[in-house]
Legacy VTK file of the C-alpha trace (Angstrom):
# vtk DataFile Version 3.0
C-alpha trace
ASCII
DATASET POLYDATA
POINTS 601 float
238.144 50.034 -57.967
235.216 48.878 -59.894
234.937 45.338 -61.129
235.362 46.155 -64.649
237.236 49.627 -64.268
236.177 53.060 -65.285
236.920 52.457 -68.896
233.697 50.508 -69.242
231.914 53.915 -69.728
234.228 54.731 -72.611
233.081 51.541 -74.427
229.963 50.715 -76.366
230.636 47.026 -76.862
229.869 45.701 -73.324
229.186 42.064 -73.214
225.888 40.813 -71.502
227.612 39.922 -68.133
229.153 43.623 -67.955
225.967 45.255 -69.053
224.068 43.274 -66.421
226.651 44.405 -63.718
226.532 48.094 -64.855
222.727 48.031 -64.861
222.685 46.582 -61.393
225.320 49.102 -60.062
223.162 51.962 -61.454
220.246 50.407 -59.605
222.180 50.045 -56.354
223.165 53.814 -56.577
219.505 54.736 -57.368
218.478 52.795 -54.301
220.652 54.495 -51.945
219.399 57.859 -53.277
215.695 56.766 -52.850
216.133 55.066 -49.562
216.210 58.260 -47.165
213.146 59.665 -48.883
210.779 56.590 -48.501
208.181 58.448 -46.322
207.921 61.198 -49.078
207.889 58.535 -51.849
205.127 56.787 -50.200
203.100 60.026 -50.064
203.917 60.798 -53.705
202.746 57.242 -54.666
199.440 57.697 -52.717
198.867 61.083 -54.464
199.380 59.872 -57.912
197.169 56.805 -57.326
194.370 58.755 -55.937
194.607 61.679 -58.733
194.964 59.011 -61.456
191.849 57.339 -60.150
189.719 60.467 -60.242
191.137 61.211 -63.717
190.198 57.870 -65.123
186.688 58.063 -63.712
185.746 60.606 -66.389
184.550 58.404 -69.410
182.923 56.031 -66.852
180.836 58.961 -65.715
180.012 60.085 -69.400
178.785 56.538 -69.963
176.618 56.645 -66.785
175.209 60.096 -67.900
174.442 58.849 -71.497
172.819 55.517 -70.541
171.263 56.299 -67.246
171.073 60.203 -66.624
169.770 61.299 -69.917
166.950 58.847 -70.210
165.621 59.872 -66.883
166.087 63.589 -67.898
163.725 62.920 -70.703
160.868 62.077 -68.218
161.633 65.329 -66.281
163.919 63.604 -63.760
167.007 65.873 -63.741
168.538 64.917 -60.577
170.662 61.934 -61.991
171.991 64.360 -64.732
172.967 66.910 -62.108
174.603 64.392 -60.006
176.802 62.915 -62.806
177.712 66.617 -63.874
178.634 67.545 -60.215
180.651 64.268 -59.633
182.397 64.705 -63.020
183.456 68.393 -62.096
184.425 67.319 -58.572
186.765 64.468 -59.895
188.359 67.128 -62.296
188.943 69.553 -59.507
190.345 66.894 -57.121
192.530 65.595 -59.924
193.989 69.094 -60.603
194.551 69.808 -56.791
196.143 66.197 -56.139
198.336 66.688 -59.215
199.527 70.077 -57.960
200.719 68.576 -54.751
202.100 65.512 -56.325
204.219 67.803 -58.819
205.312 69.909 -55.844
206.408 66.947 -53.806
208.271 65.111 -56.595
210.014 68.281 -57.568
211.505 68.484 -53.922
212.250 64.895 -54.174
214.091 65.117 -57.443
216.054 68.358 -56.189
217.011 66.666 -53.106
218.160 63.457 -55.077
220.201 65.689 -57.438
221.718 67.702 -54.558
222.934 64.321 -52.890
224.259 62.926 -56.044
226.081 66.054 -57.030
227.600 66.321 -53.534
228.511 62.717 -53.448
230.400 62.944 -56.671
232.445 66.012 -55.495
233.253 64.530 -52.048
234.072 60.973 -53.449
236.442 62.251 -56.213
238.388 64.244 -53.746
238.666 61.198 -51.575
239.962 59.085 -54.466
243.647 58.508 -54.475
245.986 60.253 -56.862
246.330 57.073 -59.128
242.691 57.614 -60.022
243.123 61.099 -61.013
246.238 60.180 -63.121
244.218 57.838 -65.250
240.919 59.311 -65.180
241.367 62.771 -67.059
239.931 66.122 -65.649
237.757 66.360 -68.776
235.832 63.048 -67.911
235.470 64.083 -64.239
233.911 67.351 -65.321
231.721 65.657 -67.866
230.360 63.635 -64.821
229.781 66.751 -62.915
228.243 68.690 -65.643
226.517 66.959 -68.687
225.872 63.758 -66.871
224.258 65.345 -63.961
222.296 67.747 -66.167
220.857 64.819 -68.065
219.692 63.284 -64.758
218.343 66.464 -63.644
216.291 66.795 -66.600
214.822 63.431 -66.038
214.119 64.129 -62.461
212.562 67.493 -63.092
210.130 66.585 -65.616
210.470 63.166 -67.446
210.185 61.036 -64.411
206.703 62.509 -63.596
205.623 62.036 -67.061
206.839 58.205 -66.930
205.136 57.649 -63.495
201.871 59.563 -64.217
201.527 58.158 -67.843
202.255 54.568 -66.558
199.872 54.822 -63.884
197.206 56.294 -66.188
197.639 53.463 -68.660
197.178 50.874 -65.954
194.183 52.429 -64.413
192.617 53.070 -68.022
193.107 49.277 -68.835
191.637 48.416 -65.577
188.611 50.647 -65.960
187.896 49.344 -69.497
188.126 45.734 -68.210
185.509 46.442 -65.544
183.404 48.461 -67.821
183.358 46.178 -70.977
185.534 43.039 -70.879
185.090 42.573 -74.837
186.472 46.056 -75.627
189.390 45.317 -73.177
190.292 42.233 -75.167
190.488 44.329 -78.270
192.558 46.682 -76.473
194.830 43.831 -74.988
195.421 42.591 -78.562
196.947 45.783 -79.434
199.541 45.366 -76.705
201.451 42.744 -78.734
202.410 45.184 -81.643
202.861 47.983 -79.103
205.314 45.722 -76.963
207.223 44.656 -80.038
207.555 48.293 -81.141
208.551 49.534 -77.725
211.165 46.784 -77.238
212.720 47.511 -80.495
212.807 51.209 -79.693
214.322 50.436 -76.128
217.145 48.306 -77.469
218.313 50.641 -80.025
218.114 53.800 -78.169
219.871 52.157 -75.275
222.795 51.433 -77.503
222.453 54.826 -79.182
222.410 56.724 -75.890
225.412 54.916 -74.629
227.253 55.818 -77.991
225.934 59.527 -77.467
227.093 59.907 -73.972
230.538 58.545 -74.766
230.904 60.995 -77.725
229.591 63.856 -75.533
232.091 62.917 -72.819
235.065 62.929 -75.406
233.802 66.172 -76.659
233.882 67.897 -73.363
237.113 66.185 -72.540
238.899 67.610 -75.536
237.259 70.974 -75.071
238.615 71.213 -71.223
242.049 69.813 -72.314
242.457 72.538 -74.983
241.395 75.321 -72.754
243.474 74.115 -69.851
246.494 73.898 -72.204
245.753 77.012 -74.195
249.305 78.393 -73.694
250.819 75.272 -75.426
248.117 75.510 -78.183
249.143 79.073 -78.883
252.738 78.407 -78.522
252.783 75.412 -81.135
250.119 76.943 -83.365
247.759 73.987 -82.723
244.412 75.899 -83.530
244.119 74.644 -87.082
244.576 70.974 -86.052
242.455 71.351 -82.889
239.617 72.809 -84.905
239.799 69.827 -87.400
239.776 67.323 -84.466
236.938 68.941 -82.533
234.970 69.208 -85.833
235.369 65.490 -86.120
234.130 64.857 -82.486
231.464 67.399 -83.048
230.342 65.506 -86.176
230.389 62.082 -84.263
228.196 63.662 -81.691
225.841 65.025 -84.292
225.451 61.660 -86.187
224.601 59.900 -82.939
221.878 62.483 -82.209
220.528 62.188 -85.694
220.282 58.452 -85.305
218.309 58.744 -82.053
215.988 61.308 -83.737
215.510 58.927 -86.611
214.528 56.075 -84.140
211.934 58.326 -82.604
210.715 59.339 -85.985
209.874 55.635 -86.463
208.422 54.998 -82.835
206.183 57.961 -82.710
204.037 57.394 -85.899
203.998 53.614 -85.015
202.437 54.553 -81.743
199.841 56.806 -83.489
199.032 54.102 -85.990
198.659 51.436 -83.467
196.469 53.641 -81.260
194.206 54.844 -84.267
193.760 51.098 -85.436
192.948 50.027 -81.783
190.199 52.855 -81.616
188.749 51.731 -84.960
188.656 48.235 -83.786
186.935 49.165 -80.512
184.467 51.173 -82.460
183.804 48.385 -85.061
183.174 45.616 -82.560
181.170 47.834 -80.081
179.164 49.238 -83.004
177.941 45.753 -84.070
177.110 45.020 -80.373
175.101 48.134 -79.991
173.098 47.116 -83.092
172.313 43.837 -81.686
171.267 45.556 -78.357
174.166 43.927 -76.234
175.854 47.127 -75.542
174.830 50.690 -74.587
175.794 53.644 -76.509
177.247 55.409 -73.404
179.402 52.390 -72.599
180.726 52.174 -76.245
181.507 55.988 -75.981
183.553 55.464 -72.692
185.156 52.313 -74.324
186.342 54.424 -77.300
187.512 57.181 -74.959
189.641 54.642 -72.823
191.014 53.132 -75.826
192.093 56.572 -77.256
193.334 57.860 -73.887
195.271 54.602 -73.266
197.721 55.562 -75.904
197.856 59.281 -75.246
200.535 58.855 -72.494
202.634 56.461 -74.929
203.541 59.500 -76.959
204.571 61.567 -73.851
206.512 58.619 -72.566
208.200 58.063 -75.785
209.385 61.741 -75.764
210.592 61.487 -72.185
212.003 58.098 -72.851
214.809 60.024 -74.721
215.509 61.777 -71.411
215.339 58.481 -69.590
217.853 56.717 -71.731
220.198 59.675 -71.634
219.918 59.708 -67.839
220.300 55.984 -67.619
223.531 56.050 -69.535
224.781 59.102 -67.449
223.788 57.276 -64.165
225.972 54.143 -65.255
229.069 56.499 -65.704
228.468 58.149 -62.291
227.937 54.945 -60.560
231.310 53.736 -62.000
233.095 56.646 -60.405
231.275 56.293 -57.088
232.219 52.622 -56.986
235.913 53.359 -57.393
237.805 52.924 -54.102
240.848 54.756 -52.858
243.938 52.651 -53.434
245.558 54.226 -50.377
242.631 53.921 -47.898
242.837 55.492 -44.369
243.500 53.218 -41.551
240.543 52.444 -39.445
242.206 52.793 -36.286
244.702 55.584 -37.045
247.757 56.299 -34.770
248.418 59.891 -33.869
251.484 61.715 -34.546
252.983 63.369 -31.362
255.667 65.801 -31.643
256.617 64.427 -35.119
260.578 64.773 -35.471
260.598 63.706 -39.316
262.742 60.554 -39.265
261.904 58.887 -42.659
262.780 55.340 -43.288
262.137 52.989 -46.316
262.140 49.300 -45.241
262.456 46.902 -48.102
260.303 49.022 -50.386
259.426 48.004 -53.746
256.928 49.633 -56.004
255.243 49.291 -59.481
251.959 50.628 -60.650
248.960 48.496 -61.272
250.097 47.871 -64.881
253.517 48.291 -65.852
256.985 47.460 -65.091
258.910 47.818 -61.481
259.584 51.636 -60.949
261.379 51.145 -57.673
263.446 48.017 -57.043
263.588 46.829 -53.342
265.639 49.146 -51.295
266.422 50.495 -47.752
266.639 54.129 -46.949
267.179 56.094 -43.689
266.673 59.827 -43.521
267.419 61.247 -40.131
265.094 63.916 -38.822
266.292 67.316 -39.809
268.370 66.066 -42.775
267.955 67.491 -46.160
268.485 65.193 -49.126
268.441 65.739 -52.737
267.467 63.151 -55.378
269.268 63.347 -58.741
268.825 61.348 -61.790
267.626 61.143 -65.201
263.678 61.392 -66.090
262.045 58.235 -65.164
264.517 57.162 -62.561
261.925 56.988 -59.709
262.569 60.226 -58.006
258.947 61.607 -58.006
257.782 58.116 -57.290
259.835 58.044 -54.052
258.507 61.358 -53.033
255.081 60.258 -53.699
255.610 57.375 -51.375
256.580 59.498 -48.562
253.382 61.615 -49.194
251.430 58.522 -49.372
250.048 59.298 -52.733
250.662 55.802 -53.307
251.466 52.819 -51.020
254.502 50.469 -51.677
253.915 47.296 -53.471
256.300 45.605 -50.921
257.712 46.764 -47.688
256.863 50.019 -45.653
257.445 53.663 -45.354
257.808 54.993 -41.732
258.078 58.492 -40.150
259.397 58.315 -36.487
258.921 54.457 -36.675
255.318 54.562 -37.446
254.151 53.004 -40.636
252.504 55.883 -42.494
249.658 53.573 -43.559
248.571 53.701 -39.902
248.580 57.651 -39.616
245.277 59.462 -40.319
245.281 61.431 -43.527
244.806 64.770 -41.337
247.812 64.127 -39.447
249.888 62.879 -42.487
248.984 66.044 -44.532
249.918 68.258 -41.612
253.247 66.692 -41.058
254.192 65.971 -44.822
253.921 68.811 -47.289
254.776 68.554 -50.954
255.592 71.651 -53.144
255.297 70.665 -56.550
256.453 72.131 -60.041
253.004 73.406 -60.969
252.432 75.614 -57.685
248.707 75.653 -58.106
247.065 78.728 -56.849
243.340 78.727 -56.238
240.900 81.695 -56.977
241.102 84.016 -54.125
243.699 86.428 -52.763
247.222 86.035 -52.271
246.780 85.936 -48.569
244.107 83.214 -48.792
246.515 81.071 -50.971
249.241 81.334 -48.375
246.867 80.567 -45.637
245.974 77.182 -47.302
249.163 75.981 -45.453
247.430 76.761 -42.080
243.873 78.194 -42.379
243.765 79.657 -38.904
246.959 81.580 -39.448
246.752 85.437 -38.683
247.841 87.971 -41.144
250.855 88.910 -39.316
251.943 85.093 -39.598
251.128 85.134 -43.347
253.287 88.063 -43.898
256.137 86.642 -41.734
256.059 83.411 -43.918
256.113 85.441 -47.196
259.270 87.461 -45.926
260.779 84.231 -44.826
260.890 82.885 -48.313
261.624 86.225 -50.124
257.887 86.647 -51.451
256.998 89.821 -49.488
258.510 92.457 -51.709
256.716 91.292 -55.025
253.515 90.761 -53.188
253.558 94.413 -51.999
254.059 95.553 -55.647
250.830 93.885 -56.731
247.702 96.093 -57.138
246.054 95.252 -53.848
249.173 93.640 -52.110
248.175 90.572 -50.016
244.485 91.075 -51.107
245.195 90.696 -54.815
242.966 88.108 -56.430
245.335 85.782 -58.278
242.461 84.425 -60.352
242.192 80.987 -61.693
245.631 79.150 -61.850
247.452 82.436 -60.779
246.809 84.562 -63.864
247.957 87.714 -62.161
251.319 86.462 -61.080
254.264 84.826 -62.966
255.348 81.189 -62.665
258.274 82.159 -60.413
255.935 84.361 -58.179
253.526 81.287 -57.933
256.343 79.181 -56.811
257.379 81.754 -54.111
253.800 81.740 -52.875
253.651 78.126 -52.631
257.031 78.263 -50.523
255.237 80.700 -48.130
252.231 78.290 -47.981
254.558 75.420 -46.938
256.582 77.470 -44.605
253.283 78.542 -42.945
252.314 74.876 -42.663
255.308 74.094 -40.741
255.550 70.359 -41.565
258.073 67.895 -40.094
258.700 66.671 -43.679
258.978 68.842 -46.621
259.136 67.599 -50.214
260.210 69.903 -53.080
259.346 68.163 -56.455
261.099 70.259 -59.216
259.880 73.270 -57.143
262.532 75.700 -58.294
262.354 74.574 -62.061
260.088 77.493 -63.003
262.334 80.292 -61.386
264.588 82.419 -63.444
268.073 83.103 -62.323
267.362 86.232 -60.362
264.225 84.625 -58.815
266.224 81.453 -57.830
269.038 83.593 -56.268
266.283 85.380 -54.247
264.658 82.000 -53.132
267.992 80.327 -51.966
267.819 82.216 -48.928
264.073 81.459 -48.477
264.750 77.753 -49.203
267.363 77.658 -46.404
264.897 79.260 -43.949
262.190 76.819 -45.285
264.409 73.775 -44.732
265.902 74.631 -41.432
264.881 72.335 -38.660
263.029 69.972 -40.758
263.493 66.728 -42.873
263.461 67.814 -46.545
263.576 65.851 -49.778
264.378 67.922 -52.893
264.111 66.738 -56.500
265.678 69.192 -58.811
267.717 69.060 -62.001
269.407 72.451 -61.113
272.488 71.594 -59.065
272.455 75.171 -57.507
269.609 73.797 -55.419
271.119 70.448 -54.761
274.275 72.000 -53.086
272.278 73.207 -50.245
271.387 69.592 -49.372
273.270 67.655 -46.565
273.055 64.548 -48.722
272.728 63.526 -52.461
270.961 60.242 -53.662
271.548 59.556 -57.314
268.981 57.348 -58.940
269.082 55.239 -62.072
266.341 52.864 -63.179
264.566 52.639 -59.968
267.665 52.059 -58.031
269.998 54.188 -55.734
273.360 54.140 -57.260
275.253 56.927 -55.179
274.520 58.224 -51.718
276.776 60.754 -50.025
277.437 64.326 -49.288
277.247 66.598 -52.339
280.860 67.771 -52.170
282.001 64.301 -51.502
280.304 62.999 -54.539
281.405 65.853 -56.715
284.851 65.176 -55.830
284.525 61.387 -56.998
284.213 59.873 -60.417
280.628 58.837 -60.351
277.501 60.056 -62.140
277.037 63.014 -59.886
280.535 64.094 -60.551
279.888 64.327 -64.144
276.630 66.293 -63.539
278.487 68.608 -61.034
281.456 69.333 -63.426
279.083 69.935 -66.373
276.973 72.520 -64.241
280.364 74.137 -63.074
281.579 74.532 -66.496
278.044 76.094 -67.632
278.510 78.700 -64.911
281.641 79.906 -66.389
LINES 1 602
601 0 1 2 3 4 5 6 7 8 9 10 11 12 13 14 15 16 17 18 19 20 21 22 23 24 25 26 27 28 29 30 31 32 33 34 35 36 37 38 39 40 41 42 43 44 45 46 47 48 49 50 51 52 53 54 55 56 57 58 59 60 61 62 63 64 65 66 67 68 69 70 71 72 73 74 75 76 77 78 79 80 81 82 83 84 85 86 87 88 89 90 91 92 93 94 95 96 97 98 99 100 101 102 103 104 105 106 107 108 109 110 111 112 113 114 115 116 117 118 119 120 121 122 123 124 125 126 127 128 129 130 131 132 133 134 135 136 137 138 139 140 141 142 143 144 145 146 147 148 149 150 151 152 153 154 155 156 157 158 159 160 161 162 163 164 165 166 167 168 169 170 171 172 173 174 175 176 177 178 179 180 181 182 183 184 185 186 187 188 189 190 191 192 193 194 195 196 197 198 199 200 201 202 203 204 205 206 207 208 209 210 211 212 213 214 215 216 217 218 219 220 221 222 223 224 225 226 227 228 229 230 231 232 233 234 235 236 237 238 239 240 241 242 243 244 245 246 247 248 249 250 251 252 253 254 255 256 257 258 259 260 261 262 263 264 265 266 267 268 269 270 271 272 273 274 275 276 277 278 279 280 281 282 283 284 285 286 287 288 289 290 291 292 293 294 295 296 297 298 299 300 301 302 303 304 305 306 307 308 309 310 311 312 313 314 315 316 317 318 319 320 321 322 323 324 325 326 327 328 329 330 331 332 333 334 335 336 337 338 339 340 341 342 343 344 345 346 347 348 349 350 351 352 353 354 355 356 357 358 359 360 361 362 363 364 365 366 367 368 369 370 371 372 373 374 375 376 377 378 379 380 381 382 383 384 385 386 387 388 389 390 391 392 393 394 395 396 397 398 399 400 401 402 403 404 405 406 407 408 409 410 411 412 413 414 415 416 417 418 419 420 421 422 423 424 425 426 427 428 429 430 431 432 433 434 435 436 437 438 439 440 441 442 443 444 445 446 447 448 449 450 451 452 453 454 455 456 457 458 459 460 461 462 463 464 465 466 467 468 469 470 471 472 473 474 475 476 477 478 479 480 481 482 483 484 485 486 487 488 489 490 491 492 493 494 495 496 497 498 499 500 501 502 503 504 505 506 507 508 509 510 511 512 513 514 515 516 517 518 519 520 521 522 523 524 525 526 527 528 529 530 531 532 533 534 535 536 537 538 539 540 541 542 543 544 545 546 547 548 549 550 551 552 553 554 555 556 557 558 559 560 561 562 563 564 565 566 567 568 569 570 571 572 573 574 575 576 577 578 579 580 581 582 583 584 585 586 587 588 589 590 591 592 593 594 595 596 597 598 599 600
């Protein structure tokens, strides 16, 4: 986890220490992107140095032509003039050629960096633990992969070239003027004071402005994604007017931040023009008097004026692309924050391999609480023999799902340990654990692709016959055949072509095909209607046979197939026995069972 947490990206009031840390974090990330490309970077630097040298030579050659070649041409010696003209044209051609190669090379570098960064973001966010994804909304993750990476891409594809070429050109121009005429250089140097003050003022305010703009943009994208993801709830509760109002407020905030940045640039750009024109006038005035006194040649004065004017030309371009730089820098800060996050359930460096896992699950002195919040599971011990099916029953917030997440190692216990066949699951590789422990959730998420491909997610190398056998085992075969293309039907995003109950049956087939030692059903039958539930009961018995199973369910029809029931309340197990034994008693489960039986009548 990052030092200041991921919420620093949503804040605009970072103190100096936090700001320094965030900037240093961004520089480290940039360094890791640049390090593999050192040879190409050296070549790019060499190209820009040589091409800038040829480009800056132009005014000096003009001065040479005016003060040396033209006087000789007046006495019929045209060789110096032709020499200056040829050298001037050669420098222009070489500048164009070298600039072309520089642009091609930097384009390849920028695309390689962007590819690396985009790939890192995708791979890293998948590796992060469930805890990260539960506190870091999908909208914010999407904003990192879309608008933030696009801002960095815009900078790398064009703005960075302008900054590098423009900066080098200014340095070379100032150096050439110093060598050509130190007095004119001093006049130019005096202009650097107001130029530096204006630029610093612009930098500080746009830095703050772009941080606010990126936060506003992130919130805008986040709200849009959440609205589209939950569009069914929006329609069901007629939230369109309220959503429109809130989205309008977010859009207006984003517009105001953009307008403020445009206003800042509207002050900076005319300021640059005024300083540049004033400097050129000062060079002309000082140089003009020196020409009258015979201390300066007209050619040198012409070159000095050209250098003074050209010195400020890149500043306008740099100012334009400074917007891209600030936006990209702000985006890089946010991306670096995500990439600095560490999994809260790291994989063991020396993992122990499961060999013929039986599925004996034990909780030994386990206690759990989230990073911030009260205790969710109080210290307890629990032994689930291999092949036994237990059902977890209790009110919402009792700790049922948390217990299941500990078995799946979505989280690690705050105290104690969870073992499978005597092996602490923290010592097992993620690959082995995901193969031997499978969770079927209430959401039953289906990925874009065919029904068969979604079932094969349980075991990618499974044959079509094995896929069909798994579907038949859980009672999904008949409805799959009724789909337009059978097993080849594209379910679309989030299973748009199938009902929620059918999605759940597909997820059961997926779990059956995976053939894990431990199976967890987290409210997995809650989306099934009564006919579908009856259909799946036989499939569930097939699915659970011969493996350890943990069922979290409110429907007692599912609970009755368990060998054992654990009733949980406020993070503690208050009852633990066979379903019928508990039903015959006077405890919490007996009350629930009696109410359920009455509802059946």
